[in-house]
Structures are given as C-alpha cells and as structure tokens.
N, C-alpha and C positions, 0 to 999 in steps of 0.2 A: 784606480778604485775610488779616489776622491774622498770627501768628508764622510765619516761614519758617525751618524747621530743616534742610531738605534741598531742593535744587532743581537744575534744569537749565534754562538759558536758551540758546536757539539763535536766531541771526539771520544774515541775509546783508545786507551793506552795501556801497555804493560811495561813496567819499569823493572829492570833487573839490578840496577846499581845507581845509588845516589851519592856515592862516596868521592866524587871527583873534586869537591870543594869549590866548584864553579857553577854558576847558573846553567841549566840545560834547557834549551828551547824544546818544547813539545811541538809547537806549531805557532806561526806568526809571520810577520813581514819584517824584512831586514832593515827597512828605511826608518830613519828617525822620524818621530811624529806618528808612527803607526803602532801596531800592537804586537805583543808576544804573550803566549801562554807558556809558563815555564816552571821548572822545579828550581827553587832557590837554593842557596848554599846550605840551608838547614834541612833540605829534603821536603820542604812544604811547597804547595802549589800556589802560584801567584799569577795575576794578570797585570801586565805593565804597559804603559805608554812609552815606547822606545825613546830614550835619550832625554826625557823631560822630568824623570823622577817620580811620576805618578804610578803607584803600585796599589793594587787591590788584592788583598791576601785572602785566601780561602780559609786559612787556619787549619788546613788538612795536610797531614803528612802522608806521602804516597805509600801505598802497600807495595812491597816488592814481590814480583812474580805473579801478580793477580791482575786480571782485567779490571780497569776502573773507567767508568763512563763519566766524562767531565762535560758540564755545560756552563757557559757564562752568558748571561743575558744583560742587556742594557737598554733602558727605555728613554734615555735622555736625561734622567735624574737619578735613577737607582740601578746599581749593578748587583746582580745575584750570582752566586756560585752554587752549582748543584753537583753533588758527588753521588754517583749511582742512584740518581733520582731524588735524593734528599737535599734540602736546602742546607748548605754548609755555612754560608755567610751572605749577608745583605748589607749594602752600604749606600747611603746617599752620597754621590760623588760626581764631579764634573770630569768627564773624559772627552777631551778635545783632540780628535785624531784626524790626520790627513794622510791617507795611505797611498803607497806606491811601492815600487821595488819588488824584489823576488819574495815568494812565499818560502819560508824555511820550515822544514819538517824534520824534527829530530836532530838538532845541532846545538852547539854551544851558543849561548846568548851573546849578543853584542854588548850587553850591560856589563859595566865594570863595577866592582865593589870598592 
C-alpha cells in the first residue's frame, strides 16, 4: 500500500458491547506504522498510527446497538472525524504512515495499554 499522505476512510458499524476493557479494532492494518480505527478502553472512537503512539481521538462514545457512520479524512495537515455526517473533531496533526500487512476488520487491536 505504501505511504499514505492523504486519505478518506468511511465505514458503517453497529457495536453491541464495549465492555471488554481492551481496544477493539473496527478496521485497520495490522502492521506497525500503518493505521487502525478502533474503540478504545473507554468506549470512545480513535484513529491510531499503529505502534508509534499517535492517536487522533473523536471524543465520541459509541452508541450500542445502533448503526453509526464513521468517516476519517486527512489532507496532509488536518485530520477530521465525522460521525453520522457531522464533524466530531478536527485536529492539525502529522500522520506519517507506511502501510502493508493484512487488513483487520472487527478484531482486538495490537495496541497495548
């Protein structure tokens, strides 16, 4: 997949349980240096660069049992989180990613707390 300098990720998800106490990957790449869209230990939605500690938080707690449309965009300087079409968070951030490896859908994160 190579370097990701700009991107848009859109997915729809329905979550039934956030009580595992562990990060849960919604979607992402398993390799270090790539990305993951996940529900963190507190039930909030985050975008992370795997293994380097960069986390962009939506500030949004997932609804249980309801469809939620999630979009994350990055233009090279600004990351935006959209939840159900509304802007949840925007942040000037440097995301340096080199992607490879398998695509994970609905699994536990490789991130350790």
